[in-house]
N, C-alpha and C positions, 0 to 999 in steps of 0.2 A: 515640557519641551513643546515648543510652538510647531504646528503643521508646517511642513515642507512644501515646496511647489509640487512635487511629485504626489504627495499625499492629496493635496487640495485637487489635483487633477483626477486622481483615482476617485475621490470623493464625488467629482461633479460627473463622471462617467457613471457612478452607480446610480446617481440621480437622473441620469439621461439627460443633464445639460451638457451637451457634446461640444458647443462653442466655448462655453467656460472652461471645459476640460483641456480643450486645445490651447487655450491662452495659458492656463496654469502650467500644462506641460511643456510648452514653449520655454517658459520661465525657468524650468528646471535645468537648462543648459545641457552639458556633456553627461547625461545620466541614462545608462543603458535602459533602466526599466521606464523612463519617460519616453525614450525614443521608440522601445517596443510598442507600448500603448499607443502614440502617435501612428506607428506603422500599422496597428491593428485597426486604428479608426479609419486610417485612410483606405486600407483594404475592405474594409466592410462598407463604407460609405456613410456611417452614421452622422446624419446633420449635413452631409455634402456627398457629391457624387463619388462613387468609388473610384479610387486612383491606384492601381496596382503598381504602377511605375514610381509613384512617390513612396507608396508603402516599401518596395524594395530598396529605395535609397535610405530610408529610415531604418529599416532591419539591418542594412549593411553597416550603418553607423552604430548602432546597438552592439551588433557581433563583434565589431572592432573593439568595443569596450568590454567584451567579454560576456555578453548576454546570451545564454545557451538557448533560450526560447526564439530569440530573433534568428539565430542561425539555423534552428529546426525550420523556421517559416520560410528562409530563404531556400531551403532544400524542397519545401513543397512548391515554391514558385517555380523554381527551374525544372522539377520533376513534371509538373502540370503545364509549364508554358504560360503562365499568368503574369503579365506584367513584364516579360522578357522571353527571348526565344528558348524554347525547351531544349534542355542539355541535361542529360542524365549524369554525364560526369560531373558535371559542376553540382548537381543535386547531391550527389554522392558526397563530394568534398564538403559541402554545407552539413550535411547530416553527421558526417565523421566528426566535423569541428564542434557542432553541437553535442555529441556524444562525449567528446573529450571535456566539454565544460560540464558535463554531469548531466544531460538531459537523456533520460531513459528510453522515452518513445523513439528518439533518434538513434539510439543504439539498436532498437529493434529493426528500425528501417534501413539501416546499413546492412543488417543480417539478410533482410529481404532482398536487398539489391544485389547482395552476393550470391544469393540462392537462386535468383532469376537472370542474373547477368545483365543487369541494367547500369550501364556506365562503368562497368568492369566485367572481366571474363567471370563466368560463374565459378563459384568456389564452394562446395558444400561444407568443407571443413571450416572455412572463415565464416560462413553463415553461422555454422554451429557455435562457434566461439563468442561471436556476438550476441546470438540469442540466448546463450547460458549466461552472459553478463546481464544481459537484459532482465532474464527470469529472476536471477539472484537479487536484482534491485527492485524487483516488486512488478515487473510488467507482466500481467496475466497472459496477454495475446501471444507472448513469446514461448509460454508452455504449449499451447497449441502448435505454434510453429516447430518446435523441436519434436512434437508428437508426430506431425506430417513428415518431418525429416527422416526419422528413423522408421516410420511405417511404409514409406513409399521410395525413398532414396537409399538409405544406409542399410535399410531393410533388416533392423535389430528389433523383432516384434515385443519382446519384454520392455526393452527401452523405450520404445514408443508407447506401449500401455502405460508405464509409469508416467510419462510427461503428461499423456492424455488424462489420466486420473486426476493429477494435479490441477489441470485446465478445468476438468469437469468440476473439482471441488471449488474452484473459483468462481464458478458460474457461467463457464463457456458451454452453452447448450450443444453446439457443433461437436464438441468433444465427446458428449454422451452418445451421439450417433456413431462416431468414429469407434468408439468401444464396443459397441453392439457388432458393428462391422469386423472388429478385430478378434473377438473372442473365439469364433470358429477356427482362425488361423493358429491359435494359440494350443488347441486341444493336441496335436501332434507333439510339438516340442515340449508341453507340459508332462508329457510321460516320463521324459528323461531328464529336463531341467529345471533345477529348483526354483528359479526366478520365474520362468515362463508359468509354472504351476501356481506359484504365489500371486502372479497378477492375474492368471485367470480366476483363481478364487476369489480375489478382490472383485473382479468385475462381475462374477456370478452372483455374489453376495449382496452388492450394493447397486448395480446396474442392470442386471437381467432377471431380479425378482427371484432368485433361487438360492437365498442364505443358507439353506442346508447342505446343498451342493457345494457352495463356496466353503462352507466350513469344513467340509470332509477333505478337499483339496489344501486347505491351509493348515489343516492339522499335520497331514503329511509334512509339508515344508516346515512347519513349528518344531515338530520332531527332529527335523534336520538342521535347527539351529538358525532358521531365518527370522531376524528380527521383525521385518515387517510383516511376515505371516504371524509371528507370536503376538504382536500388538493387535493386528486385526482379528485374529481369533478371540484374543482376549475381550475386545470389545464386543463381539458376538455373544460371548458365555456371560460377560457382565451385564448383558441387556436381554439376555433370553432369545436371540434372533437366530433362529435355525438350529438352535441347539438348547440344552438345559442351561439355565441360569445358575451362576456359581461363582459369587464374588472371590472366594478363596482361591479357586482356580485361576480366575481371570488376574488376580494379583501376582500369582506367580508367574504368569506368562508376561505380563507387562513387567515384572522386575526384571526377567530374563533378557527381554528386548531392551529395557533401559541400560541395564549393566553392559549390553553390548553397544551402548551408545545412540540408542533409539530416543530422540528427543521427545517425540509426540507419545511414547510409551511412558516416558518419565513423567510428563504432564498427566497423563490419564491415571498413572499409579498415584501420583500426588492429590489428585481429585478424590479418587476412591478411598483413600486411606484418611480423609477428611482432616480433622484437627489434630491428629497426633504429630508427634515430633518428625516422624519420618515423612511426612507432607513436606516440611521445609527443604529437606535433602531433595526430594524428586523434583519439587517446583523449582527449586533453585537450578537443578540441573536443565530443565526445559527452559527457563527464563534465559539463562547463560547462553543456550544453544538459539536463542532468537524466538521461542515459540511465544507469540504475542499474548495468547490467552493466558498463560502463565503469570503475566507481571501483576496483574490486580490480585490474582488469588494468591501469589507469594507475599505481597504487599500486606494482605489481610493476615495471613499466618504470622509473618512477623510483627505486625502490629499487636496481635494477642500476646506475643512475648516480649512487649516493651521494646523491640529492636525498631525505634520510629524513624532513626536516621535512615537506615537502609530501606525501610519500609517505604519512605517517601520517594527515595531514589528510583524504586520499582515502578511506583505509581506514575511518576513522571515519564519514565521510559515507555511504559504503557500508553500514556497520553500522546507522547511524541508518535507513537506507532498507529494512533488514531483510536484507541479503544475508549469507548464512552465512559464506562465506568472507572477507569484509571483516570481520566479527565476530571471527573466529579470528585474522586478522591484527592486527587492533586490539588484541585481548587479550594476544597474545604480545608486541607491540612494546611496549605499556604495562608489562607485567611485566618486559621486559628493558632498558627505557630507550632503545628506539630511537626516533630523531625527536624526543625529548625527555626528561623525567626519568622516572623509575620512578614508576608509579602503580598501586599494587596495587587500590585501588578501582575503577578504570575497567578494569582487567585482568579482576577477578572479574564485574564488570558484564557485560562481553561474554561470556565464558565461560557465565556464566548465561543471558544472553539468547538464546543460541543454542538453548536449550530452547523458546522462543517460536516457531522457526522447524521445529521437530521433530528438532533435531540433538543428541545428548549428547557430540559429540566434544570438547567443552570440558570435561567432568567432571573428567577424570583430571588435567588442567592445573590446574583449580580446586582440588581436593583437596592438590595439591601447595604452592599458595600460602597458603590459609587459615591454616596453622600461624604464618605470619609477620604475622597481621593481628588486630587487636583486634575484639571482638564489635562494637563501633559501626561499625568500617570495613566488616565483612562485611554487617551489615544495611543500611548504606547503599548497598552494591553491590546487594543484593538489590532495595532500593526502586526504584533507578534501571532496573534490568532487568525489574522487573515479576514477579520470581520471589522475595518475601519468603519464602514457606514454604521454600524449598530453602536460602536464606542462613540462616535461624533454626535449620534441622536442622545445618547445619556447626557454628553457635555452641554448639548443645546438645552435640554431639559432643565438641567441644574443651574443654566445661565440666563434663563427666560424670566421675565417679571414676574410670571404667575408663579413659577418655582420658589422664586426669591420671596414672594408673599406669603406662599402657603408655608 
């Protein structure tokens, strides 16, 4: 398949040939992606003076064609008054439109505007609804937003702690400071409320440097049947953190939590029991619940049992979720025809996609398969991976006189 005008424009942008990029993108016609990119070029001023008014017009045309990012960018322009009169109500409308089209950061912004009363009367319940949707779609900042909502507005401290813990796990540093501030406030409710006790136990064990104190609190909640406490205490026991190391006791606690529906406990149990048949059961439970780390491990266990078609499905699922190991496995299996027919486009796609997560471990394998592929197949793999420039470099090397003579 020959490169389309949008693809040629994207390649020119990546080569920083901005005049060529504009020419190619204009040739793409009513293509929301091309109009978005033209708007971004106009907004940033690459190769020409920045023109936010022109950018707005291009974003509007792209948004009318259903481009979610263009609608989000319009929300930003109206919120900041860049290239247009500042209008928070208009900003909210564009953020809402972007969210309807699937843009997750825009969904978070809708929540923020409801929380702060920008362009709409303040409504904490509506803010919570949008933030929960954004968080479930992977927007990590929404985790912190929810923590703050429950810590300072709705005043549900265990719920606040739960969200701050998720935010801290996602690497949001300010959430860790909020947990330290929250811990003293949880002491009183922890004496009578199981969930507060569990949250305080987790905070003490992992954020206040007191794993022994955390384990004691978690043990009380675990005995009371709290799956989060059971899973967290099991982890401490498995690794001998703040308590005596004991794999048998850890496994029993993980299993109790997993049987109560805790997917992370199921994953930990699947890892703990290693290559046994039971590992497949628990890893499948975790994977079906969306625990990304379970995908490649489940694929490995299934492969050991010659269940290659299902194994490949889980490797691909992990690759789509951004797991580097799953990407490499999916690429190799597509290359060699394990679990299905040979598919070099998908193989190259996943080798190249590894670059998106900071790994070049698939590049040597990519070099090995591109001589067996057409230019169209290589470009298609690059499109799917979001690495069109690297794919085009492979094509150029194959078609250059020196490559032909070599």
